[in-house]
C-alpha positions as CSV (number, residue, x, y, z in Angstrom):
1,M,-27.1,38.7,-131.5
2,S,-25.3,41.3,-129.6
3,V,-26.5,44.5,-128.1
4,A,-24.4,47.7,-127.8
5,I,-24.6,49.2,-124.3
6,P,-23.4,52.9,-124.0
7,L,-20.2,53.3,-122.1
8,R,-21.8,56.0,-119.9
9,F,-24.5,53.6,-118.8
10,L,-21.9,51.0,-117.8
11,T,-19.9,53.7,-115.9
12,A,-23.1,54.8,-114.0
13,L,-24.0,51.2,-113.2
14,A,-20.5,50.4,-111.8
15,A,-20.6,53.6,-109.7
16,A,-24.0,52.6,-108.3
17,F,-22.7,49.2,-107.4
18,L,-19.7,50.6,-105.7
19,I,-21.9,52.8,-103.6
20,A,-24.4,50.1,-102.7
21,A,-21.9,47.4,-101.9
22,P,-20.3,49.0,-98.8
23,A,-23.8,49.9,-97.5
24,A,-24.8,46.2,-97.8
25,A,-21.5,45.1,-96.2
26,Q,-22.1,47.5,-93.3
27,K,-25.6,46.0,-92.5
28,F,-25.1,44.2,-89.2
29,E,-27.1,41.0,-88.4
30,P,-26.3,39.5,-85.0
31,Q,-25.8,35.7,-84.9
32,V,-26.7,33.6,-81.9
33,G,-23.5,32.3,-80.4
34,Q,-21.3,35.1,-81.7
35,A,-18.3,35.8,-79.6
36,G,-18.2,38.8,-77.3
37,K,-15.6,40.2,-74.9
38,D,-16.6,37.8,-72.0
39,V,-19.5,35.8,-73.3
40,I,-21.2,34.6,-76.4
41,W,-24.4,36.3,-77.4
42,V,-27.6,34.4,-76.8
43,P,-30.8,36.5,-76.6
44,T,-33.0,36.2,-73.5
45,P,-36.5,34.9,-74.6
46,D,-39.3,37.4,-74.4
47,D,-41.2,35.6,-71.7
48,I,-38.2,35.5,-69.5
49,V,-37.6,39.2,-70.1
50,D,-41.1,39.9,-69.0
51,R,-40.7,37.8,-65.9
52,M,-37.4,39.4,-64.9
53,L,-38.9,42.9,-65.1
54,T,-42.2,41.7,-63.4
55,M,-40.4,40.0,-60.5
56,A,-38.4,43.2,-60.0
57,Q,-41.7,45.1,-59.9
58,V,-40.4,47.7,-62.4
59,T,-42.4,50.9,-62.6
60,A,-42.1,54.3,-64.4
61,N,-40.1,55.5,-61.3
62,D,-37.2,53.1,-61.9
63,F,-33.9,53.4,-63.6
64,V,-33.1,49.9,-65.1
65,V,-29.5,49.1,-66.1
66,D,-29.0,46.0,-68.2
67,L,-25.4,44.7,-68.0
68,G,-24.3,43.2,-71.3
69,S,-27.4,44.4,-73.1
70,G,-26.8,42.7,-76.5
71,D,-29.6,43.6,-78.9
72,G,-31.2,45.8,-76.3
73,K,-34.4,43.9,-75.7
74,I,-34.5,44.0,-71.9
75,A,-33.9,47.8,-71.8
76,I,-36.4,48.4,-74.5
77,A,-39.0,46.2,-72.8
78,A,-38.4,48.1,-69.5
79,A,-39.1,51.4,-71.2
80,Q,-41.9,50.2,-73.6
81,K,-44.0,48.0,-71.3
82,F,-43.1,49.3,-67.8
83,G,-42.4,53.0,-68.5
84,A,-39.0,52.9,-66.9
85,R,-35.9,54.8,-67.9
86,A,-33.4,52.3,-69.0
87,L,-29.7,52.0,-69.9
88,G,-28.0,49.1,-71.7
89,I,-24.3,48.7,-71.3
90,E,-22.7,46.7,-74.2
91,Y,-19.1,46.2,-75.2
92,N,-19.8,45.3,-78.9
93,P,-20.3,48.6,-80.8
94,D,-22.3,46.9,-83.6
95,M,-24.7,45.6,-81.0
96,V,-25.0,49.1,-79.5
97,K,-25.9,50.6,-82.9
98,L,-28.4,47.8,-83.4
99,S,-29.9,48.4,-80.0
100,Q,-30.3,52.1,-80.7
101,A,-32.0,51.3,-84.0
102,N,-34.3,48.8,-82.2
103,A,-35.2,51.4,-79.6
104,Q,-36.0,53.9,-82.3
105,A,-38.2,51.4,-84.1
106,A,-40.0,50.7,-80.8
107,G,-40.6,54.4,-80.1
108,V,-38.6,54.5,-76.9
109,A,-35.3,56.0,-78.0
110,G,-35.9,58.8,-75.5
111,K,-36.2,56.4,-72.6
112,A,-34.0,53.4,-73.5
113,T,-30.4,54.4,-74.2
114,F,-27.3,52.4,-74.8
115,R,-23.7,52.9,-74.0
116,H,-20.6,51.3,-75.6
117,A,-18.7,50.4,-72.5
118,D,-17.2,47.6,-70.4
119,I,-19.5,46.6,-67.5
120,F,-16.5,46.2,-65.2
121,A,-15.3,49.8,-65.9
122,T,-18.7,51.5,-65.8
123,D,-20.5,53.2,-62.8
124,F,-24.0,51.8,-62.6
125,T,-24.7,52.6,-59.0
126,Q,-27.6,55.0,-59.8
127,A,-29.7,52.1,-61.0
128,T,-32.7,51.0,-59.0
129,V,-32.9,47.7,-60.9
130,I,-30.1,45.7,-62.4
131,T,-30.7,43.0,-65.1
132,M,-28.2,40.6,-66.6
133,Y,-27.7,37.4,-68.6
134,L,-24.1,36.7,-68.0
135,L,-22.0,33.6,-67.0
136,P,-21.6,32.5,-63.4
137,G,-18.1,33.7,-63.1
138,L,-19.1,37.2,-64.3
139,N,-22.0,37.3,-61.9
140,M,-19.6,36.5,-59.0
141,K,-17.1,39.2,-60.3
142,L,-19.9,41.7,-60.2
143,R,-21.4,40.6,-56.9
144,P,-19.2,42.8,-54.5
145,Q,-20.1,45.9,-56.5
146,I,-23.8,45.0,-56.6
147,L,-23.8,44.3,-52.8
148,A,-22.3,47.7,-52.2
149,M,-25.2,49.4,-54.0
150,R,-28.1,51.2,-52.3
151,P,-30.1,48.8,-50.1
152,G,-33.3,48.0,-51.8
153,T,-31.8,47.8,-55.3
154,R,-33.4,44.9,-57.2
155,V,-31.4,42.5,-59.3
156,A,-32.7,40.0,-61.8
157,S,-30.6,37.4,-63.7
158,H,-31.5,35.0,-66.4
159,S,-30.2,31.4,-66.0
160,F,-27.4,32.0,-63.5
161,S,-27.3,32.6,-59.8
162,M,-24.8,34.2,-57.4
163,E,-23.8,31.1,-55.6
164,D,-24.2,31.4,-51.8
165,W,-26.1,34.7,-52.0
166,E,-29.4,32.9,-52.2
167,A,-32.0,34.4,-54.4
168,D,-35.1,35.9,-52.8
169,E,-37.1,34.3,-55.7
170,T,-36.5,31.8,-58.4
171,S,-39.0,31.6,-61.3
172,T,-39.0,28.7,-63.8
173,L,-40.6,28.9,-67.2
174,D,-40.2,26.1,-69.8
175,G,-37.1,24.9,-68.1
176,R,-35.5,28.3,-68.0
177,R,-34.8,30.1,-64.7
178,A,-34.9,33.7,-63.6
179,Y,-33.3,34.7,-60.3
180,F,-34.2,37.8,-58.2
181,W,-32.5,39.5,-55.2
182,V,-32.9,42.6,-53.2
183,V,-29.6,44.2,-52.1
184,P,-29.7,44.1,-48.3
185,A,-28.6,46.8,-45.9
186,N,-25.5,46.1,-43.7
187,V,-26.7,45.5,-40.1
188,S,-24.0,43.2,-38.9
189,G,-22.5,44.1,-35.5
190,G,-23.6,45.9,-32.3
191,W,-26.4,48.5,-32.0
192,T,-27.9,50.6,-29.2
193,L,-31.6,50.4,-29.3
194,E,-33.6,53.4,-27.8
195,V,-37.2,52.8,-26.7
196,G,-38.4,55.8,-24.8
197,A,-36.0,56.3,-21.9
198,Q,-34.7,52.7,-22.3
199,R,-31.3,51.9,-23.9
200,I,-31.0,48.3,-24.9
201,E,-28.0,46.6,-26.6
202,L,-28.6,44.6,-29.8
203,S,-26.2,42.5,-31.9
204,F,-26.8,41.1,-35.4
205,D,-25.1,38.4,-37.3
206,Q,-25.6,38.7,-41.0
207,T,-25.1,36.5,-44.1
208,F,-26.4,38.6,-47.1
209,Q,-30.2,39.1,-46.4
210,K,-30.3,36.5,-43.6
211,I,-29.9,37.8,-40.1
212,N,-30.2,36.6,-36.5
213,G,-29.2,38.3,-33.3
214,T,-29.4,38.8,-29.6
215,V,-30.7,41.4,-27.2
216,T,-29.0,42.2,-23.8
217,L,-31.5,42.3,-20.9
218,G,-29.5,42.9,-17.8
219,P,-27.2,39.9,-17.3
220,L,-29.2,37.9,-19.9
221,Q,-28.6,37.7,-23.6
222,A,-31.8,36.7,-25.2
223,G,-32.3,35.6,-28.8
224,L,-34.1,37.8,-31.3
225,R,-37.2,36.2,-32.8
226,E,-38.3,36.3,-36.5
227,A,-35.4,38.6,-37.5
228,K,-35.9,39.6,-41.1
229,L,-34.1,41.9,-43.5
230,R,-35.4,42.9,-47.0
231,G,-33.4,45.7,-48.6
232,F,-33.6,48.5,-46.0
233,N,-36.6,47.1,-44.2
234,I,-35.9,45.3,-41.0
235,S,-38.1,43.5,-38.4
236,F,-37.5,41.5,-35.3
237,A,-39.0,40.7,-31.9
238,F,-38.0,39.7,-28.4
239,V,-39.6,39.0,-25.0
240,D,-38.5,41.4,-22.4
241,S,-37.8,40.8,-18.7
242,A,-41.5,41.6,-17.9
243,Q,-42.6,38.8,-20.2
244,V,-43.9,41.2,-22.8
245,R,-43.3,40.4,-26.4
246,R,-42.3,43.4,-28.5
247,E,-42.3,43.4,-32.2
248,F,-40.2,46.0,-34.1
249,T,-40.4,47.1,-37.7
250,G,-38.4,49.8,-39.3
251,R,-35.9,51.1,-41.9
252,V,-32.1,51.0,-41.9
253,I,-30.6,54.3,-42.9
254,G,-26.8,53.8,-43.0
255,A,-25.6,53.6,-39.4
256,K,-29.1,54.3,-38.0
257,M,-32.4,52.5,-37.7
258,E,-35.8,53.8,-36.9
259,G,-39.4,52.6,-36.8
260,S,-42.3,51.5,-34.6
261,W,-42.9,48.8,-32.1
262,R,-46.0,47.0,-30.7
263,G,-46.2,45.0,-27.5
264,D,-48.6,42.5,-26.0
265,G,-51.8,44.2,-24.9
266,G,-51.7,46.9,-27.6
267,T,-48.9,49.0,-26.2
268,E,-46.9,50.7,-29.0
269,G,-44.4,53.4,-29.7
270,R,-41.4,54.6,-31.7
271,W,-37.9,53.3,-31.6
272,S,-34.4,54.1,-33.0
273,A,-31.0,52.5,-33.0
274,T,-27.5,53.6,-33.6
275,K,-24.7,51.4,-34.8
276,K,-21.7,51.1,-32.4
């Protein structure tokens, strides 16, 4: 038995198919392991995303930049759970569109935005927090730019370190690692310390966030004790010629430092230092 189908119905059906087919073809579904510009795409697990943002102590006052943002989950989590403003930088335009749709679905499209760009050709120096899941070689290529950022900038990386720049914290969860650093101020070299009417010469040696140094006390060069640098915060101590231990804490502001000191017996005061 045959059934006669009107020609106009067949024409309409064909037109509908032609309209629907491109739409279906345009639907983008990312595949784990798909090739990108410099890496293959593997999403960061949700629990590692949470730890990365937690170890960076992200708050609503932060601007988080995710380098190589993929499907956008880190930037979206920063906005949704931590209230931060976030930007994802991603080279694949399809992933950018997917991220924007994901942010819209999560209700944070106004706080988590995405840019189609090359991370090596984009200025991200306004970030207070950097996140990334890249390969070791890419981390090392980015390292000089990250170290030149504002002291105190926090950096979190999934899986891969930055070689001899030792992490300030390493967290492990189900065999996966997250690394955390704070960008240190540059204090290497000579400084003139002023404590009241006294002018004392200091010198620091620095390897990333690790510092040691000396203080000149007349003909003597004494070692600094417990010298520590975290971002722009610095502390150190020394025993002066009167056998008084003085402990200094303060902030590094470019070529200047300032803070407070406390000595044995409860003496205390303010101090400043200028780089030579």
